[in-house]
C-alpha positions in Angstrom: -224.3 -26.2 168.2 -222.1 -28.3 170.5 -219.3 -30.1 168.8 -219.3 -33.9 169.4 -216.6 -35.3 171.6 -214.1 -37.6 169.9 -214.6 -41.2 170.7 -212.1 -42.8 173.1 -210.8 -46.4 173.0 -212.4 -48.6 175.6 -209.5 -49.7 177.8 -209.4 -52.5 180.3 -209.9 -50.1 183.1 -212.8 -48.3 181.5 -214.4 -51.6 180.8 -214.0 -52.5 184.5 -215.5 -49.3 185.6 -218.5 -50.0 183.4 -219.3 -53.0 185.5 -219.6 -50.9 188.7 -221.0 -47.6 187.5 -224.6 -47.7 186.2 -226.4 -45.1 184.2 -229.4 -43.5 185.9 -231.9 -41.6 183.8 -233.5 -38.6 185.5 -237.2 -38.2 184.7 -238.4 -35.2 182.7 -239.8 -32.5 184.9 -241.8 -29.4 184.4 -240.5 -26.2 185.7 -242.7 -23.7 187.7 -243.6 -21.7 184.5 -244.8 -24.9 182.7 -241.9 -25.3 180.4 -240.6 -28.9 179.9 -237.3 -29.7 181.7 -234.4 -31.3 179.9 -233.8 -35.0 180.1 -230.4 -35.6 181.7 -228.1 -38.6 182.2 -225.9 -38.9 185.3 -223.8 -41.5 187.1 -223.9 -42.4 190.7 -221.1 -44.0 192.6 -221.2 -47.7 193.2 -221.5 -49.0 196.8 -218.3 -49.0 198.7 -218.1 -52.8 198.7 -218.3 -52.7 194.9 -215.5 -50.1 194.7 -213.4 -52.2 197.0 -213.9 -55.2 194.8 -212.9 -53.2 191.7 -209.7 -52.0 193.5 -208.9 -55.6 194.4 -209.4 -56.8 190.8 -207.2 -53.9 189.5 -204.4 -54.7 191.9 -204.5 -58.4 191.0 -204.4 -57.5 187.3 -201.3 -55.3 187.9 -199.6 -58.1 189.9 -200.3 -60.6 187.1 -198.8 -58.2 184.5 -195.7 -57.7 186.8 -195.2 -61.5 187.0 -195.5 -61.7 183.2 -192.9 -59.0 182.7 -190.5 -60.6 185.1 -190.9 -63.9 183.3 -190.2 -62.3 180.0 -187.1 -60.7 181.5 -185.8 -64.1 182.6 -186.6 -63.7 186.3 -187.5 -67.0 187.9 -189.2 -65.5 190.9 -186.4 -66.6 193.4 -185.3 -64.1 196.0 -183.4 -61.3 194.4 -180.6 -61.6 197.0 -179.4 -64.5 199.2 -180.5 -64.6 202.8 -179.7 -61.5 204.9 -177.0 -62.1 207.5 -175.4 -64.9 205.4 -171.7 -64.2 206.2 -170.6 -66.8 203.6 -172.4 -64.9 200.8 -170.9 -62.0 198.8 -171.5 -60.0 195.6 -169.1 -59.3 192.8 -169.7 -56.4 190.4 -167.9 -55.7 187.1 -167.2 -51.9 186.9 -167.3 -50.8 183.2 -170.8 -50.3 181.9 -172.2 -52.3 184.9 -171.6 -50.0 187.8 -170.5 -47.1 185.8 -171.3 -45.8 182.3 -168.3 -46.1 180.1 -164.8 -47.5 180.8 -162.8 -46.4 183.8 -159.5 -46.5 181.9 -160.9 -44.0 179.4 -162.1 -41.6 182.1 -158.7 -41.9 183.7 -157.1 -41.1 180.4 -159.2 -38.0 180.0 -158.3 -36.7 183.4 -154.6 -37.4 182.8 -154.7 -35.5 179.5 -156.2 -32.5 181.4 -153.2 -32.6 183.6 -150.9 -32.7 180.6 -149.6 -36.3 181.0 -149.8 -36.8 177.2 -150.6 -35.1 173.9 -153.8 -34.6 171.8 -152.9 -37.6 169.6 -153.4 -40.0 172.6 -156.5 -38.1 173.6 -158.1 -38.6 170.2 -157.5 -42.4 170.5 -159.0 -42.4 174.0 -162.0 -40.4 172.8 -162.5 -42.7 169.8 -162.4 -45.8 171.9 -164.7 -44.4 174.6 -167.2 -43.3 171.9 -167.1 -46.9 170.4 -167.6 -48.4 173.9 -170.7 -46.2 174.5 -172.2 -46.8 171.1 -171.7 -50.5 170.9 -172.2 -51.1 174.6 -169.5 -53.9 174.6 -165.8 -54.2 175.0 -163.5 -54.4 172.0 -160.4 -56.5 172.9 -158.1 -54.5 170.6 -159.3 -51.2 172.1 -158.9 -52.4 175.7 -155.4 -53.7 175.0 -154.5 -50.4 173.3 -155.8 -48.4 176.2 -153.9 -50.6 178.6 -150.6 -50.2 176.8 -151.2 -46.4 176.4 -151.9 -46.1 180.1 -148.8 -48.0 181.1 -146.7 -45.8 179.0 -148.2 -42.7 180.4 -147.7 -43.6 184.1 -144.2 -45.0 183.7 -141.8 -43.1 186.0 -144.7 -41.5 188.1 -145.2 -42.4 191.7 -148.1 -44.5 192.9 -148.9 -41.9 195.5 -149.1 -39.2 192.9 -151.3 -41.2 190.5 -153.6 -42.3 193.3 -154.2 -38.7 194.4 -155.0 -37.7 190.9 -157.4 -40.6 190.4 -159.3 -39.4 193.4 -159.9 -36.1 191.6 -160.7 -37.8 188.3 -163.4 -39.8 190.1 -165.1 -36.6 191.1 -164.7 -35.0 187.7 -165.7 -37.8 185.3 -166.9 -40.9 187.1 -169.2 -40.0 190.0 -172.0 -38.7 187.8 -171.8 -41.8 185.6 -172.6 -44.4 188.3 -175.8 -46.3 187.4 -178.3 -45.7 190.2 -179.9 -49.0 189.6 -176.7 -51.0 190.0 -175.7 -49.0 193.0 -179.0 -49.9 194.6 -178.3 -53.6 194.0 -174.9 -53.3 195.6 -176.4 -51.4 198.6 -179.0 -54.1 199.0 -176.2 -56.7 199.5 -174.5 -54.4 202.0 -177.8 -53.9 203.8 -178.1 -57.7 204.0 -174.8 -57.8 205.8 -172.9 -59.2 202.8 -169.5 -58.1 201.4 -169.4 -56.4 198.0 -166.4 -56.4 195.7 -165.7 -54.7 192.4 -163.9 -57.0 189.9 -162.5 -55.1 187.0 -159.8 -54.8 184.4 -159.3 -51.2 185.5 -156.2 -50.3 187.5 -156.6 -51.6 191.0 -155.8 -48.1 192.5 -158.8 -46.7 190.5 -161.0 -49.6 191.4 -160.3 -49.2 195.1 -161.2 -45.5 194.9 -164.6 -46.3 193.3 -165.3 -49.1 195.8 -164.5 -46.8 198.7 -166.6 -43.9 197.4 -169.5 -46.3 197.0 -169.1 -47.8 200.4 -168.2 -51.3 199.1 -165.9 -53.8 200.8 -163.0 -53.6 198.3 -161.9 -54.2 194.7 -160.0 -56.6 192.6 -158.3 -54.9 189.6 -155.3 -55.0 187.3 -152.0 -54.5 189.1 -149.3 -52.4 187.6 -145.8 -53.1 188.6 -144.0 -50.6 190.8 -140.5 -50.5 192.3 -139.9 -48.3 195.4 -143.3 -46.7 194.8 -142.7 -45.8 191.2 -144.5 -47.4 188.2 -142.2 -49.3 185.8 -144.7 -49.4 182.9 -145.3 -53.1 183.2 -148.1 -55.2 184.6 -147.9 -57.9 187.2 -149.2 -60.8 185.1 -152.0 -59.9 182.7 -155.0 -57.6 182.9 -157.8 -58.8 185.2 -160.1 -59.6 182.2 -162.3 -62.5 181.2 -161.3 -65.8 182.7 -158.8 -64.1 185.0 -161.7 -62.5 186.9 -163.2 -65.9 187.7 -159.7 -67.1 188.9 -159.4 -64.1 191.1 -162.9 -64.5 192.6 -162.3 -68.1 193.3 -159.1 -67.4 195.1 -160.7 -64.6 197.1 -163.6 -66.9 198.0 -161.2 -69.5 199.4 -159.3 -66.9 201.4 -162.5 -65.4 202.8 -164.4 -68.6 203.3 -167.2 -67.7 200.9 -169.6 -70.2 199.4 -169.8 -69.2 195.8 -173.1 -71.0 195.3 -174.6 -68.4 197.7 -172.8 -65.5 196.0 -174.0 -63.1 193.3 -172.1 -61.6 190.3 -173.1 -58.8 188.0 -171.7 -57.9 184.6 -172.6 -56.4 181.2 -170.2 -58.3 179.1 -170.0 -61.8 177.6 -166.4 -61.7 178.5 -167.5 -62.2 182.1 -169.5 -65.4 181.5 -166.8 -67.4 183.3 -167.3 -65.2 186.4 -171.1 -65.3 186.2 -171.0 -69.0 185.8 -169.0 -69.3 189.0 -171.8 -68.1 191.3 -175.2 -69.2 192.3 -176.9 -65.8 191.5 -175.7 -64.5 188.1 -177.1 -61.2 186.8 -176.7 -59.7 183.3 -176.7 -55.9 183.8 -177.0 -53.6 180.7 -175.9 -56.7 178.7 -174.3 -56.8 175.3 -176.1 -58.9 172.7 -174.1 -62.0 173.3 -174.5 -61.9 177.1 -178.2 -61.2 176.7 -178.7 -64.2 174.5 -176.7 -66.4 176.9 -178.5 -65.2 180.0 -181.9 -66.0 178.4 -180.7 -69.4 177.5 -179.4 -70.1 181.0 -182.4 -68.5 182.8 -180.2 -65.8 184.4 -181.7 -62.6 185.6 -181.5 -59.5 183.3 -181.5 -55.9 184.4 -181.1 -52.9 182.0 -180.7 -49.4 183.4 -179.9 -47.7 180.1 -182.5 -45.1 179.2 -182.2 -45.3 175.5 -181.4 -47.8 172.8 -178.1 -47.6 170.9 -177.9 -46.6 167.3 -176.8 -50.1 166.2 -180.1 -51.5 167.7 -182.4 -49.1 165.9 -181.1 -49.6 162.4 -178.8 -46.6 162.0 -176.6 -47.4 159.0 -173.0 -48.3 159.7 -171.7 -45.2 158.0 -173.8 -43.0 160.3 -172.6 -45.0 163.4 -169.0 -44.5 162.3 -169.7 -40.8 161.9 -171.1 -40.6 165.4 -167.9 -42.2 166.8 -165.7 -39.8 164.9 -167.8 -36.9 165.9 -167.4 -37.9 169.5 -163.7 -37.9 169.2 -163.6 -34.5 167.5 -166.0 -33.1 170.0 -163.7 -34.1 172.8 -160.8 -32.4 171.2 -162.8 -29.3 170.5 -164.0 -29.2 174.2 -160.4 -29.4 175.4 -159.4 -26.5 173.0 -162.1 -24.3 174.4 -161.1 -25.0 178.0 -157.5 -24.0 177.3 
């Protein structure tokens, strides 16, 4: 006895097919030996014009769904990029967690530890801060300041030429594989349109320039460490390029390069960059933290999220478990270094 087939839910597509495929009943026949033939049910294809109409309706439904998804994401339907060939338009990209997963200063610290620039105590702090950054998906002002101070102390007395060469290798070792493909495609679209593309980041300007050059971008704005006769002093020139300072730098660059900021685009993951995003005519929230996501929705800014998974804090993992994950990340980094030695 044949087992009955389980019933299947009637989807929108199956319902549509039902309109164009009719059931034809084959008449019972007698075989040559007089036995009764079986009654069968079969389907016949609809005429070609009917299939074309079905294809057209399905395509239209998909387009309507796409428009609805774009509206939910805050996309207004305007062109994704300013007009190709507009020489007074440019794009400005934050680096950490926008172009690259994680923070450049932490990747730099990991590479410098590997080259014995500092001890395990400092590595543990870098690992803790990087794990926090990846788990929370947002910058912590205290962590960023601590990382900056640590980095300045580490590079004091070293030559700019030496650190720049090392940073080239660190990019290959820790950063290249962490570039978000989606964000890189956005930057390339601006370049293909004949526009200039700049990184704007609190990372050391030497590192920022390396990333920009490797990605084929125009250049980079970054934090400038003081050097005398080509040797780092351990001090900054001014403050880190962070928050409102980014907007100041971009405005100054726009004046120097004769850019029209109303025709420019900016991309960032952090609410700290709202001053920068508010400066341009095409602001984008990329992999946004919760505060920037809310602000972007309120302002009607475009949202793009290239992360493949949701973070523990967004799926209800208890705080203790989250803290354990961060601590575990730091310990894992130390263990990895021990195994490599």
